[in-house]
C-alpha positions as CSV (number, residue, x, y, z in Angstrom):
1,X,1.8,0.2,24.1
2,X,5.8,-1.1,23.1
3,X,5.6,1.1,19.8
4,X,3.9,4.2,22.2
5,X,7.6,3.9,23.5
6,X,9.9,3.4,20.9
7,X,8.1,6.3,19.1
8,X,8.4,8.8,22.0
9,X,12.3,7.2,22.6
10,X,12.8,8.2,18.5
11,X,13.2,4.8,18.2
12,X,10.3,5.2,14.8
13,X,10.7,6.9,11.1
14,X,7.5,8.2,10.0
15,X,7.2,8.2,6.1
16,X,5.9,12.1,5.6
17,X,5.5,11.6,1.8
18,X,6.2,9.0,-0.6
19,X,6.9,9.1,-4.6
20,X,4.0,8.2,-7.0
21,X,4.6,4.8,-8.9
22,X,8.2,3.9,-7.1
23,X,8.6,0.4,-5.4
24,X,7.4,1.7,-1.8
25,X,3.7,2.8,-3.2
26,X,3.4,-0.6,-5.3
27,X,4.4,-2.6,-2.1
28,X,1.9,-0.6,0.0
29,X,3.7,2.3,2.3
30,X,2.0,5.3,2.7
31,X,1.6,8.9,4.5
32,X,1.8,7.9,8.0
33,X,3.0,5.0,8.6
34,X,6.1,4.3,11.4
35,X,9.0,2.0,10.0
36,X,10.5,0.1,12.7
37,X,12.9,-1.6,11.4
38,X,14.7,-2.8,8.0
39,X,15.6,-5.7,7.0
40,X,15.4,-7.2,10.9
41,X,17.5,-4.2,12.1
42,X,16.2,-1.2,14.5
43,X,16.3,2.1,12.7
44,X,16.7,4.1,16.1
45,X,20.4,2.1,15.8
46,X,20.8,4.2,12.5
47,X,21.3,7.6,11.7
48,X,18.9,8.5,9.2
49,X,22.1,8.8,6.2
50,X,22.3,4.7,7.3
51,X,19.0,4.2,7.4
52,X,18.1,5.3,3.8
53,X,21.5,3.4,2.5
54,X,20.3,0.1,4.3
55,X,17.6,0.5,1.7
56,X,19.8,0.7,-1.9
57,X,21.8,-2.4,-3.5
58,X,21.4,-4.3,-6.6
59,X,18.6,-3.1,-8.7
60,X,15.7,-5.2,-8.8
61,X,16.8,-7.1,-5.3
62,X,14.1,-6.3,-2.7
63,X,14.2,-5.7,1.1
64,X,11.6,-5.9,3.7
65,X,10.7,-3.0,6.6
66,X,8.4,-3.0,9.3
67,X,5.5,-0.6,9.9
68,X,3.4,0.4,12.2
69,X,0.1,2.3,10.5
70,X,-0.9,5.3,11.7
71,X,-4.1,3.9,12.5
72,X,-2.7,1.4,14.8
73,X,-0.3,3.2,16.9
74,X,-1.4,2.6,20.1
75,X,-3.4,-0.5,19.5
76,X,-3.0,-2.7,22.3
77,X,-2.0,-5.6,19.8
78,X,0.9,-2.9,18.7
79,X,0.2,-4.8,15.3
80,X,2.8,-4.5,12.5
81,X,3.2,-4.9,8.9
82,X,6.2,-6.3,6.9
83,X,6.4,-4.9,3.5
84,X,8.7,-5.8,0.7
85,X,10.3,-3.5,-1.6
86,X,11.9,-3.9,-4.6
87,X,15.3,-1.9,-5.0
88,X,14.9,0.3,-8.4
89,X,18.0,2.9,-7.8
90,X,21.6,2.5,-6.8
91,X,23.5,4.0,-3.9
92,X,27.8,4.4,-4.4
93,X,29.8,6.3,-3.2
94,X,27.2,8.9,-1.6
95,X,25.1,9.4,-5.1
96,X,21.6,8.4,-4.9
97,X,19.7,10.7,-2.9
98,X,20.1,14.9,-0.9
99,X,18.3,15.6,2.4
100,X,18.7,17.9,4.9
101,X,17.4,18.5,8.4
102,X,14.5,21.1,8.7
103,X,13.9,20.2,12.9
104,X,13.2,17.0,13.6
105,X,12.7,15.9,10.1
106,X,14.4,15.1,6.9
107,X,13.5,16.8,3.9
108,X,14.7,14.8,0.5
109,X,16.3,17.8,-2.2
110,X,17.2,15.5,-5.0
111,X,16.1,12.0,-6.1
112,X,18.1,9.7,-8.4
113,X,16.3,9.4,-12.1
114,X,13.5,6.6,-12.0
115,X,14.9,3.4,-13.3
């Protein structure tokens, strides 16, 4: 399937954890989901930092992501879902969250305060 091909080529980001009570959980994002696009742009075209930064903006504004549920990965229909997330934190001059690489995963080490 196209989704499996995207995964093999590193074009999907897997969600490994979500933060309770934040907009991602409220919108329906789950551990195991794979993010394919943000605002219609393929995640694979961005570095992790650029992808994360693309999700920040004016508090209260929203953005759309396209996800493939882990249980649908490999489904011949390549079923995806669109989720709308509400921004609750800002990103400016490198402020936002800090992350470090651990193998092929980016681990978040500091988060902005919940607004």
